[in-house]
C-alpha positions as CSV (number, residue, x, y, z in Angstrom):
1,X,0.0,0.0,0.0
2,X,2.8,2.4,0.8
3,X,4.5,1.7,-2.5
4,X,1.3,2.4,-4.4
5,X,0.7,5.7,-2.6
6,X,4.3,6.8,-3.3
7,X,3.9,6.1,-7.0
8,X,0.6,8.0,-7.1
9,X,2.1,11.0,-5.3
10,X,5.2,11.2,-7.6
11,X,2.9,10.9,-10.7
12,X,0.6,13.7,-9.5
13,X,3.5,16.0,-8.6
14,X,4.8,15.7,-12.1
15,X,1.5,16.8,-13.6
16,X,1.1,19.7,-11.0
17,X,-1.1,18.5,-8.2
18,X,-2.5,20.1,-5.0
19,X,-2.5,18.5,-1.6
20,X,-5.1,19.6,1.0
21,X,-5.0,18.3,4.6
22,X,-8.0,18.5,7.0
23,X,-7.2,16.9,10.3
24,X,-6.9,13.2,9.5
25,X,-8.2,13.5,5.9
26,X,-5.9,14.2,3.0
27,X,-7.0,15.1,-0.6
28,X,-4.5,15.0,-3.5
29,X,-6.1,16.2,-6.6
30,X,-5.1,17.0,-10.2
31,X,-7.0,17.9,-13.4
32,X,-8.4,14.4,-14.1
33,X,-8.6,12.7,-10.8
34,X,-8.1,12.9,-7.0
35,X,-7.0,10.5,-4.2
36,X,-8.2,10.7,-0.7
37,X,-8.4,8.7,2.5
38,X,-11.7,10.4,3.5
39,X,-15.2,8.9,3.6
40,X,-17.1,11.8,2.3
41,X,-18.8,11.8,-1.1
42,X,-16.8,13.2,-4.0
43,X,-18.5,15.4,-6.6
44,X,-17.1,17.0,-9.8
45,X,-18.9,20.3,-10.1
46,X,-19.0,20.9,-13.8
47,X,-20.9,23.9,-15.1
48,X,-24.6,23.1,-14.8
49,X,-25.3,23.9,-18.4
50,X,-23.1,21.0,-19.5
51,X,-24.5,18.4,-17.2
52,X,-27.4,16.1,-18.1
53,X,-29.4,13.8,-15.9
54,X,-27.2,10.8,-16.9
55,X,-24.0,12.5,-15.8
56,X,-22.4,10.6,-12.9
57,X,-19.0,10.4,-11.3
58,X,-18.3,7.7,-8.7
59,X,-15.2,7.1,-6.6
60,X,-13.7,3.7,-6.1
61,X,-11.7,2.0,-3.3
62,X,-8.1,1.0,-3.9
63,X,-7.6,-1.7,-2.9
64,X,-11.2,-2.8,-3.4
65,X,-13.2,-3.8,-0.3
66,X,-14.0,-7.4,0.3
67,X,-17.5,-8.2,-1.1
68,X,-18.7,-9.9,2.1
69,X,-18.5,-6.6,3.9
70,X,-19.4,-4.3,1.1
71,X,-22.9,-5.3,0.1
72,X,-25.9,-3.2,-0.9
73,X,-29.4,-3.3,0.6
74,X,-31.0,-2.4,-2.7
75,X,-32.8,-5.7,-3.8
76,X,-31.8,-5.4,-7.4
77,X,-28.2,-4.4,-6.9
78,X,-25.4,-6.7,-8.3
79,X,-24.0,-7.4,-4.8
80,X,-27.0,-7.4,-2.6
81,X,-26.8,-8.3,1.0
82,X,-30.6,-8.9,1.4
83,X,-29.9,-12.6,1.6
84,X,-28.2,-12.0,4.9
85,X,-31.2,-10.4,6.6
86,X,-32.6,-12.9,9.0
87,X,-34.4,-13.2,12.4
88,X,-36.8,-10.3,12.2
89,X,-34.7,-7.8,10.3
90,X,-36.7,-5.9,7.7
91,X,-35.7,-3.7,4.8
92,X,-37.2,-0.2,5.1
93,X,-37.2,2.9,2.8
94,X,-35.5,6.0,4.2
95,X,-38.4,8.2,3.0
96,X,-40.7,6.5,5.5
97,X,-38.3,7.5,8.3
98,X,-37.3,8.0,10.9
99,X,-33.6,7.1,10.4
100,X,-30.6,8.1,12.5
101,X,-29.0,10.1,9.7
102,X,-31.5,11.6,7.2
103,X,-29.0,13.7,5.1
104,X,-26.4,11.5,3.6
105,X,-23.0,13.0,2.6
106,X,-20.8,9.9,2.6
107,X,-20.1,7.9,-0.6
108,X,-23.6,6.6,-0.8
109,X,-24.5,10.1,-2.1
110,X,-22.6,9.4,-5.3
111,X,-25.1,6.7,-6.2
112,X,-28.2,8.8,-5.9
113,X,-29.9,9.5,-9.3
114,X,-29.3,13.0,-10.7
115,X,-32.3,15.1,-11.7
116,X,-32.0,18.3,-13.7
117,X,-34.7,21.0,-13.7
118,X,-34.7,23.4,-16.7
119,X,-35.8,26.9,-17.6
120,X,-39.2,27.8,-19.0
121,X,-40.2,26.5,-22.4
122,X,-42.1,29.1,-24.5
123,X,-43.2,30.8,-21.4
124,X,-44.4,27.6,-19.6
125,X,-42.8,26.5,-16.4
126,X,-41.2,23.0,-16.4
127,X,-42.2,20.8,-13.6
128,X,-40.6,17.4,-12.9
129,X,-42.2,14.6,-10.8
130,X,-39.2,13.1,-9.1
131,X,-40.6,11.1,-6.2
132,X,-43.8,9.2,-5.2
133,X,-44.8,9.6,-1.5
134,X,-46.8,6.9,0.2
135,X,-46.7,7.4,4.0
136,X,-48.5,10.2,5.7
137,X,-45.4,10.9,7.8
138,X,-42.2,11.1,5.8
139,X,-38.8,12.7,5.5
140,X,-37.2,13.7,2.2
141,X,-33.5,14.8,2.3
142,X,-32.2,16.3,-0.9
143,X,-29.2,18.2,-2.4
144,X,-29.5,21.0,-4.9
145,X,-27.1,23.1,-7.0
146,X,-28.8,26.1,-8.4
147,X,-28.2,29.9,-8.5
148,X,-31.6,30.7,-7.1
149,X,-35.3,29.7,-7.1
150,X,-35.2,26.1,-5.9
151,X,-38.9,25.2,-5.7
152,X,-40.5,22.0,-4.4
153,X,-44.1,21.0,-4.6
154,X,-45.6,18.3,-2.4
155,X,-48.9,17.4,-4.1
156,X,-51.8,15.1,-3.6
157,X,-53.9,13.4,-6.3
158,X,-53.5,10.1,-8.2
159,X,-51.5,11.1,-11.3
160,X,-51.2,14.9,-11.5
161,X,-49.1,16.0,-14.5
162,X,-48.3,19.4,-13.0
163,X,-48.9,21.0,-9.6
164,X,-51.9,23.0,-11.0
165,X,-53.9,19.7,-11.1
166,X,-53.5,19.0,-7.4
167,X,-53.5,20.5,-3.9
168,X,-49.9,21.3,-3.0
169,X,-47.5,22.6,-0.4
170,X,-45.1,24.9,-2.3
171,X,-41.7,25.2,-0.7
172,X,-39.5,28.1,-2.0
173,X,-35.8,28.3,-1.3
174,X,-33.7,31.1,-2.6
175,X,-36.6,32.8,-4.5
176,X,-36.8,36.5,-5.3
177,X,-33.2,36.7,-6.5
178,X,-32.1,34.5,-3.6
179,X,-33.5,36.7,-0.9
180,X,-36.6,34.8,0.2
181,X,-37.7,31.4,1.5
182,X,-41.1,30.1,2.7
183,X,-44.0,27.7,2.3
184,X,-47.2,28.3,0.4
185,X,-50.4,26.3,0.5
186,X,-52.2,26.0,-2.8
187,X,-55.4,24.4,-3.9
188,X,-56.2,22.8,-7.3
189,X,-55.9,25.3,-10.1
190,X,-54.0,28.0,-8.1
191,X,-50.4,27.2,-9.3
192,X,-50.0,28.5,-12.8
193,X,-48.0,26.8,-15.6
194,X,-47.4,30.2,-17.3
195,X,-44.5,32.3,-16.3
196,X,-46.5,35.5,-16.6
197,X,-49.2,34.5,-14.2
198,X,-49.0,34.7,-10.4
199,X,-50.9,32.7,-7.8
200,X,-54.0,34.2,-6.3
201,X,-55.1,34.2,-2.7
202,X,-54.7,32.1,-0.6
203,X,-51.9,30.5,-2.6
204,X,-49.9,33.8,-2.8
205,X,-49.6,33.9,1.1
206,X,-46.1,32.8,2.1
207,X,-45.9,31.1,5.5
208,X,-42.8,30.9,7.7
209,X,-41.3,33.7,5.5
210,X,-37.6,34.3,5.6
211,X,-36.9,37.6,3.9
212,X,-33.7,39.6,3.6
213,X,-32.3,42.5,1.6
214,X,-29.1,40.5,1.3
215,X,-28.6,37.2,-0.4
216,X,-29.4,34.4,2.1
217,X,-26.9,32.0,0.6
218,X,-29.4,29.1,0.9
219,X,-28.5,27.8,-2.6
220,X,-25.5,28.1,-4.9
221,X,-24.7,27.2,-8.5
222,X,-21.1,26.4,-7.4
223,X,-21.6,24.0,-4.5
224,X,-24.2,21.4,-3.4
225,X,-26.5,22.5,-0.6
226,X,-28.4,19.9,1.5
227,X,-31.9,20.1,3.0
228,X,-34.4,17.8,4.6
229,X,-38.2,18.0,4.3
230,X,-40.1,16.3,7.2
231,X,-43.8,15.7,7.7
232,X,-45.0,14.6,11.1
233,X,-48.7,14.5,11.8
234,X,-49.9,18.1,11.0
235,X,-46.5,19.7,10.8
236,X,-44.3,20.3,7.7
237,X,-40.7,21.3,8.4
238,X,-37.7,22.1,6.2
239,X,-34.2,21.7,7.8
240,X,-30.8,22.9,6.6
241,X,-28.1,20.3,6.8
242,X,-26.1,22.2,9.4
243,X,-29.0,22.9,11.8
244,X,-31.1,20.9,14.3
245,X,-33.8,23.6,14.3
246,X,-36.4,23.8,11.4
247,X,-35.6,26.6,8.9
248,X,-39.2,26.6,7.6
249,X,-42.4,25.3,9.3
250,X,-46.1,25.1,8.5
251,X,-48.6,23.6,10.8
252,X,-51.3,22.2,8.5
253,X,-52.6,18.7,7.9
254,X,-55.2,19.2,5.3
255,X,-53.3,18.0,2.2
256,X,-51.9,14.5,2.0
257,X,-48.9,14.7,-0.4
258,X,-48.3,11.8,-2.8
259,X,-45.9,13.3,-5.3
260,X,-42.8,15.5,-5.1
261,X,-42.3,18.0,-8.1
262,X,-39.3,20.2,-8.6
263,X,-39.0,23.4,-10.5
264,X,-36.3,26.0,-11.0
265,X,-38.5,28.9,-12.4
266,X,-36.5,30.1,-15.4
267,X,-33.0,28.5,-15.0
268,X,-31.4,25.1,-14.7
269,X,-30.7,23.2,-11.5
270,X,-29.2,19.9,-10.3
271,X,-30.9,17.8,-7.7
272,X,-30.3,14.5,-5.8
273,X,-33.0,12.9,-3.6
274,X,-31.5,10.9,-0.7
275,X,-33.6,7.8,-0.9
276,X,-32.0,4.6,0.2
277,X,-32.8,1.3,1.9
278,X,-31.8,0.4,5.5
279,X,-32.6,-2.5,7.8
280,X,-34.5,-2.4,11.1
281,X,-34.9,-5.0,13.8
282,X,-35.5,-5.4,17.5
283,X,-33.1,-8.3,18.3
284,X,-29.8,-9.8,17.3
285,X,-29.2,-13.5,17.3
286,X,-25.7,-14.9,18.0
287,X,-25.6,-16.4,14.5
288,X,-26.2,-13.1,12.7
289,X,-24.3,-10.8,15.1
290,X,-21.8,-10.0,12.3
291,X,-24.5,-8.8,10.0
292,X,-25.9,-6.5,12.7
293,X,-22.5,-5.1,13.5
294,X,-22.0,-4.3,9.8
295,X,-25.3,-2.5,9.6
296,X,-24.6,-0.1,12.4
297,X,-21.1,0.9,11.4
């Protein structure tokens, strides 16, 4: 291992590299690749205009991890560990919550599908249905890269094509040139598809309003920002990744969201929904103690 790292370092110095140290984590990066001993996700932030929804960069371990301790809880994955789940352990979806860590920034983040929202088309807003929601109580962590106007719509209905066809909670982050954040409650027909039409009352009323004459810095086109939307009983809350206190909150239980739409008003944005599988159980047998230890690491 020492010999391999020495070879890598010499090679990278030759092509002009940069070394960044942060406590026990070291990052060595050059134009085409980087090497690190850290556990955080790695993202290549290309200009948003040049990224499509199929774009993906994934890191690899050198040497590779043994397969018996590096399995995946997704049932259809190539190296699934679902066959190891025994004795009352059940696979759960993270959206159904609660989990110990809702926002994921380790290397599992790299595997989340990438969604791209786009600017208006001939004056019509472009809405993208990115996630079905089944439970009444849920948590939806997500990451976004956008200059401003990150908009999320949590809508009811069986198969709405756009938020206008449903009752929706409208979450705005970095709107009004990045100076405003809040939540709106909109009934069927109140969310316009047209850019030149504004919502009427009561949809235009913004709850839990955060307003500033300066840029709030909630979103950025240069870096990924992480948030979590949580619904518990009659309370809808939005959290920033670095805070334990809700950033936005609305106490209302009238609508029962079943779909998550995203929109970026009149520009492009990149999104990742932190949806993954985990296992839950209430006991550990001696036989499967190794599996349980692996799960909680």
